[in-house]
N, C-alpha and C positions, 0 to 999 in steps of 0.2 A: 505494499501501500503506499502513493504516497499524498504526504502529508502537503497538498501546494499555497495551501495559505490557512491563518489562524488567526483571530480575535474575538478572543471569551474573554471570560472574568473566571476562576472557577467556584465553585458554587456559586455562580451566578449563570447571565446570560451570555450571548456572545453566539460566532458562527466557523465553519471551517470548511475548505475546499477539499476535499477526496476524490483523488486518483485509483480505485482497485486494478492493479495487476496481472492477478491471479486471482481464483477460484476461490483460495482458502481467503483471500482478503471480502469477500462477499461478505461471510460466516462473519469476518469483525465486523462489516457493514448493517447484517441483520441484527448484532447485537447494541449496536450502538441506536440504532431510530428506532424506534420508542412512538405509541401513539404520544401527539399534540406536540410533535415536531416537524419543524417545516423544512421540505425536501425541494428542490431548484435544482432543474436538469433540461436538456435537451430530450425531447422525448416524440413520441412520433403515436397521430393519433389516425387513426381507419375510417373511411368516410364510402358506404354503398354511391354507385354509382349514379345509381337516382336523384340521390342527395345533392353531389358532383351538377345534377345539368340543372334542377332545382336553383339551387346555389349562384348558379352562371346567369342563370335566365334573371333573377331576381334580385340580382343586383348592376343590370342594367335598364329593369323597368323607368325607371326614372327616366332614363336617358332617351328614350322611345316614347315617355308619353311629351319630352318635353319638348321632341322636336321629330317631324316625320322626316329630316333628310336625315336622321342619325338610323332608320332604320334600314338603310342603303351600307352602314357601315357594320352595322347591329346582327344583324339577320347573318348574310354570309358568314358571318364569324361562329354565331349560333351552329350554323347549319353544320359547319367543318367541326368543332368540334363536336357537338353529337354523333354527328357519323362515326370521328374515330374511336368517340367509345364505345357506339356500339358495334363497331368491329370487333375493337377488343375484346367483350361479352361476347358477341356472338362464336368468338372460334378459342373463347374459357383463358385468354390469356388476362384478364385483367377482370377483377370482382368486384373492386372497390376503389378508393384512391387513399394514398397515404400523402398526410402533410406532417413535414417537420416542422416543429414547435419548443418556444422554451417558457418553462410552466413553473411554478412552483403549488404545493399543495400541502394542506396541515394535516396529518397523518393521522389517522383510523385504525388501517389494520394493516403490519407487517406480513408477507408470506415469502417462506425463503423454498425454492428448486434445487434440490439437490445436483438431481440428476443433468437439468438444462443449466443449471450455473447462472439461474436468473435470480435478480430479488426484487420482489415484485410490493411496492409502495401506494396502496390506496385509499383518495384521499381528496379532501374538498380543494376545487382550481382558487386562488385568491389573487390572478395576476389578472390586465386587461388583456383580452387576447380575442379574435375575431372569430377565431374556431371554436373555442372552451370558453362558456360563459362564468360570471365569476360566482362560483357557489356549487357548483355542477363537478358531479365526481369524475375523476379519469385516474387510472393506476398506470403509474409511472414502472417502467422496467430501468432497473440497475444494473449494468452488465459488466466483466473487467475491461478495459481501455477505455470509459465513458467517467468522467468525471460528474462528479454533482455539488450542491451548497447544502449543507444540513447546519440548520438555527435550532436551538435547547433555548429552554428561559432557564437553565439549572444545567448548566455541567457538572457533575458530582464525581465521586473518588473511582466511580466504576468507569463511566463515560472517558474518562482522560487515559485511564489506564489499558483501556482498549486499543484508543487509538496508539499509546505509546508499544504495545506490542503490534499490534498491526504495519508500525512501518519500522517495527525493529525487523533487519535482513534476521538474524540469527532464532527470530522466531519460526523460521519456516520449517516445513519437514525435514523431519532427523531422521526419520525409523521409517525404511519397507520391510515389506513381511509378503512373504508368498505361502499363499494357502494354497493347498494339492493335493490331488489324488490322482489318480489315471484317469485322463480324458480329461480334468479340469484345474482350472486353476487360476485364484484371484491374486490381483496385486495392488497393498493397499497402501499407501503414503499417511505416516500416520502423524502430524504436525501438531503444535500446542492447544490449537481450538478446533481440528474437524478431522477426521478421519476420511480419506479420498477412497473409492475404487477405479485407480487409474487402469487398470486394466482386468478383461474379463475374457480366460480363454476355453474353448471346449471343442474337444475333437471326439469323434466315434472312435475305438478302440476296440476291435475283436477278441475275444475269448483268449484267451493262452493257452491252449490245446490243440492235439491234432496237425491235421495240412492248415488250420488259420494260422501256426505260429509263424511265419514269412510278416504274413498280414500283420499281425499283432506287433512284432519288431520294427515295423517300418511307420505306424500307426503312430506309434508310441515314440519313436523316430521325431517323428513331426510333429505331432503336441512338446515336444523336449525345444527344440528349435522357436517356437510360436514364445513359449516362457526365456527364452534365451533370449530372445527379440525385446523382448519387454525392460527384461533386468537391464544390458545393455543401453537401451535409453536413460534408464536411472542417471540424475546429475548427484556424483559423488562426491564433490563441492560440498554438498550440503547433506544427504545423506550419511550418517556415523553409522549405519548397522543395517545390515540384510537379513534380516529373519527366515530361512526357507523351511517351514512346516507340512507335515505329511503327514496320514496312518502309513506305519508297513514302513519299507522301503523304498519309496517314490522318489525323496527328497534325498535322498543320497546315491543314488539314481541317476537326477539329475541334475546335481551338484557337479556328480564324475563327465555327466555329458557333456557340460559346463564349461570344469578345467578343461577338457581334453580338445574341446572347438576354437577354445580360446588360446589354448598354444598353437595349435593348428595355423589358424585365421592369423595368432600374432594382436589379438585383439586385447591391450592396453589396460580398459577400464577392470576385466575382469583380472587378471594378471594381477593388475598391482593394488586390487584390493582385496584380496583374497582371504584376508585377514577380517574384514569387516562381514565377510560371511559368514554365517553358524545356523547350527543344524536342530531343530526342534522338533516335538513329537502334538501332530495336531488331530480329532477326532474325524477331521474332514479338511474339505475345500469350500465349505463353505465359511462366511462371515462368523455363525454365532460362534466358531471355531477360534477366534481372534482371539477372545477370555484367558480360555484356556489356558492361549501362548504367549500372553502378556503375563500371566501368572507365574511361569516354570521360574523355578528358583535358578537354573543354569542363563536364560534370557533377560531372570531379571537382571544382574551379577552387572552385563554387556550392557546394556541398555540403561543403568540406575539413572541418569545424567539427563533423559530424557524428561518432558515434562508428565509425559504420558506413562512412565513407570512410576516417578513421583505419585501419578492418580491415583493408579491402581496400588501400590501400597496403604497406602492412604484406607481407601478403602478394604485393603483387607484387614487392617488392624482395626478398622473399628469391630470389621464384623467379629473377629477374637474373641476384642472386647466384651462385645455385645453378649457371647457365648459364654466368658470365663467368667467374667466379673460385669454381668449384668448395671449395677449401680455407676458404673463412671461408661455410659457410653448410652445418649437420648439420641432421639429423632424429632421430626416434627415439628411444628413453627414455635409450635408453646410454652415445649417443654425447654429445646435449643435458648427460647429466649429468657425462659427463669434461668436458666443456667448461666447466662449471658451475665445476668441482673447479680445473679451470688460473682463472679469473676473464676467461673470453675471452669471453665470451655479453654481446654488444650490446644486443641484442632476442630478447626469448622470445617465441612464439607459439604458444598453448595452447588447448585445446576444456575448456570448460566443462564434458565430461561425463567427465573425467579428475579429477576432484574427485565426482564420485560413485559411484567404485569401492568395492564394498560389503567390499572388504579396506580396515580403519582405517591397516592403519598403510603402505599404496601410496599411500593418499588420502591421510595427511601428510608423504609423500615430497616430492608435488607442492606440496604448500603453503610447506615446507622452502626447495625448488629456487624458486618465487617470490620469497619473503621475501628468499634469497641473491643472487636476480639484482640485486632491487631494493635490495636493503644496497651493495651495489658499481655502485651510476649505471647501473646495466641499466633498458630501456623494458621493460614486461609487456605484449602483448593478450591478455587472454583471448577469445578467441571464442565467441560463442554458435553454436551445433551447429545454431540453429534461422535462420540465418544464410546464406544461399550461398558468402559466403568463410567459414565454418565448416566446412561439412556439405566444403569442400573441403580446410581441413587437413585433417579429420577422416581423408579419405580417406588419409592421408601420415602415419596412425598418432597424429594428434594434437598431435603437440609438434614442435617444430621453434626455431632459432635463426641468429641475423645475429651472425657472428663478429667482436670487434675486431681479430684478424688471422688469418692461417690456421693453422691446426690439420690439414696432408698427413697425418699421421699418424691420422686416423680413419678415414680408408677402409680403411683394414686390421686393422679390431676389429670386428668380428662383432657385426649389433645384438643 
């Protein structure tokens, strides 16, 4: 993310101009933009061709009425425009008219499409424009490489921290995981705030017996080659560790194939980064196996400095505490708030979606809670709901805490 311009007051109003440079940046923008904010950007509005014809006709009505001579100018022009539109419609080349314009909307809802890498902000227009009336609803699509201006009445700690993380080059994805089984592989990039499915490879592989054995070997080699090409495309200047995980020996077979082919082709990316490639067990090649891979002690040792690993460990510590000493673990907004009032929180675990609450007062309560825990020496982990660990915490109300000392009476308080 590039910070183009900034004019704001901490815990006060202001605006920033941001340029999302990659998909991960859009997730940061999703965390930044909340209902009540103002977003200004260039956008595209589509109009049915019939509206375009009406617009052209009525825009020339005054001229037609005021001067009969104008008929000689306007009618041929209208006929030419109408003929061109009807020809496009008949051929299927055009069903609507695209108009590019600059709008500012007061946001009422925000939606992030991870697969399409598009952020949609919907709200009422507050700018004078011939195409969109004041107060009319418009959905603005924000994409990578398109800058926009964000205005807030209150730039709190969470919003400023989100910008700092997004604009820090070191915040890019530093962990890659390949989950695979015979015929299926997923390549995930795990960053500070989001897990991106970078590639999905699926190949039909025949059974390994009888006359089909030759076909099996050929299909498996083809499958490994596709996975190898995805691995080669990784940016090893950013990626610190690549974990290859599978059930059985598929991971070992692929690693041997990759090393052999890298040596034969003199593929320096693989040869020079062998030390960053590690193997782990996974029950399958699907995404739900990601948590088990990251929980593996051997993997945790290698990726301990990444944000994803720190969150996984914190969540694991919470569940261990909940099982072995339940009086020193709590979850739910009410229980966590009481624990904070008693200065009992050692580690706070909270999901980022709680800071996107449409109610400003509720949102500010969570901001104050985080600041309070930090002020009194506690550790705070803000989990992304786009990570497996964040999804797991979200199922547990989205907020939990490990306590410095037992609070057994919390169990008697209704959540």
